[in-house]
C-alpha positions as CSV (number, residue, x, y, z in Angstrom):
1,M,-36.2,119.4,-26.2
2,P,-33.4,121.5,-27.7
3,E,-34.3,125.0,-28.9
4,N,-33.6,124.2,-32.5
5,A,-35.5,120.9,-32.5
6,S,-38.9,120.8,-34.1
7,S,-41.9,119.7,-32.2
8,P,-43.0,116.0,-32.7
9,C,-46.6,117.2,-33.0
10,P,-47.9,118.8,-36.2
11,P,-49.4,122.2,-35.9
12,A,-53.1,122.4,-35.4
13,Q,-55.0,122.4,-38.7
14,Q,-58.5,123.2,-39.9
15,P,-60.7,120.2,-40.6
16,L,-59.8,118.7,-44.0
17,T,-63.4,118.5,-45.0
18,P,-65.8,121.2,-43.9
19,L,-69.2,120.3,-42.4
20,P,-72.2,120.3,-44.6
21,A,-74.3,123.4,-44.6
22,G,-76.6,123.7,-41.7
23,Y,-74.2,122.1,-39.2
24,R,-71.6,123.5,-36.8
25,M,-69.0,121.8,-34.6
26,V,-68.8,123.0,-31.0
27,E,-66.2,122.1,-28.4
28,E,-68.7,121.4,-25.6
29,P,-70.2,118.4,-24.2
30,P,-73.8,117.4,-24.8
31,T,-76.2,117.7,-21.9
32,S,-76.8,114.5,-19.9
33,E,-80.2,114.2,-21.5
34,E,-78.8,114.6,-25.0
35,Y,-76.1,112.1,-24.3
36,V,-78.6,109.5,-23.1
37,R,-80.9,110.1,-26.0
38,L,-78.2,110.1,-28.7
39,R,-76.7,106.8,-27.3
40,E,-80.1,105.3,-27.5
41,V,-81.1,106.3,-31.1
42,A,-77.6,105.6,-32.4
43,G,-77.7,101.9,-31.1
44,L,-75.1,102.3,-28.3
45,S,-75.7,100.6,-25.0
46,P,-78.1,102.5,-22.7
47,R,-77.1,104.8,-19.9
48,T,-78.9,106.6,-17.2
49,P,-78.7,110.4,-16.8
50,A,-76.6,109.9,-13.6
51,Q,-74.1,107.7,-15.6
52,A,-74.0,110.3,-18.4
53,T,-73.2,113.1,-15.9
54,G,-70.3,111.1,-14.5
55,A,-69.0,110.1,-17.9
56,L,-69.2,113.6,-19.3
57,T,-67.7,115.2,-16.2
58,A,-64.7,112.8,-16.2
59,S,-64.0,113.3,-19.9
60,W,-60.8,115.1,-21.1
61,A,-62.5,116.6,-24.2
62,W,-65.8,116.6,-26.1
63,I,-67.0,117.6,-29.5
64,T,-70.6,118.0,-30.6
65,V,-72.1,118.7,-34.0
66,R,-75.2,120.8,-33.9
67,T,-77.8,121.8,-36.4
68,E,-78.4,125.5,-37.1
69,G,-81.3,125.3,-34.6
70,G,-79.0,123.9,-31.9
71,S,-80.1,120.3,-31.9
72,L,-77.5,117.6,-31.3
73,A,-76.6,115.8,-34.4
74,A,-73.4,114.0,-33.4
75,M,-70.9,113.7,-30.6
76,G,-67.7,112.2,-29.4
77,R,-65.4,112.4,-26.4
78,V,-61.9,111.7,-25.2
79,I,-61.2,109.7,-22.0
80,G,-57.9,108.8,-20.5
81,D,-55.6,108.4,-17.5
82,G,-54.1,111.8,-17.9
83,T,-50.6,110.5,-18.6
84,W,-50.3,107.8,-21.1
85,Y,-53.5,106.4,-22.4
86,F,-56.4,108.2,-24.1
87,H,-59.3,106.8,-26.0
88,I,-61.9,108.2,-28.2
89,A,-65.3,107.1,-27.0
90,D,-69.1,107.5,-27.6
91,I,-68.8,108.5,-31.2
92,A,-72.4,108.7,-32.3
93,T,-74.5,110.3,-35.0
94,D,-78.2,110.7,-34.8
95,P,-79.8,108.4,-37.5
96,A,-81.7,111.4,-38.8
97,H,-78.4,113.1,-39.6
98,Q,-76.5,110.0,-40.9
99,R,-75.3,109.9,-44.5
100,Q,-74.9,113.7,-44.5
101,G,-71.1,113.7,-44.4
102,L,-70.7,114.3,-40.6
103,G,-68.6,111.3,-39.9
104,A,-66.6,110.8,-43.0
105,P,-65.9,112.7,-46.2
């Protein structure tokens, strides 16, 4: 890219809508046990802890939303081929934390 050309990607921004009080976003994966449990309670297809470990290890990025006490409230991850295709996967919110503004403004 020429020196005077602007980047095609916008600069990183803060979230447009802050999380509700009592929640924090953390750039870390859930534990395998948390991943299995949240998939189950959120209605996603079941996985074993071994499958969870493989999925989390092979992910490009993760995000978790945790309560002030550290409990997992929501999660998501990015998977991809490392070159061209990337997908957002396993977006889930614990039903006990739904309708709190964690997934949408």
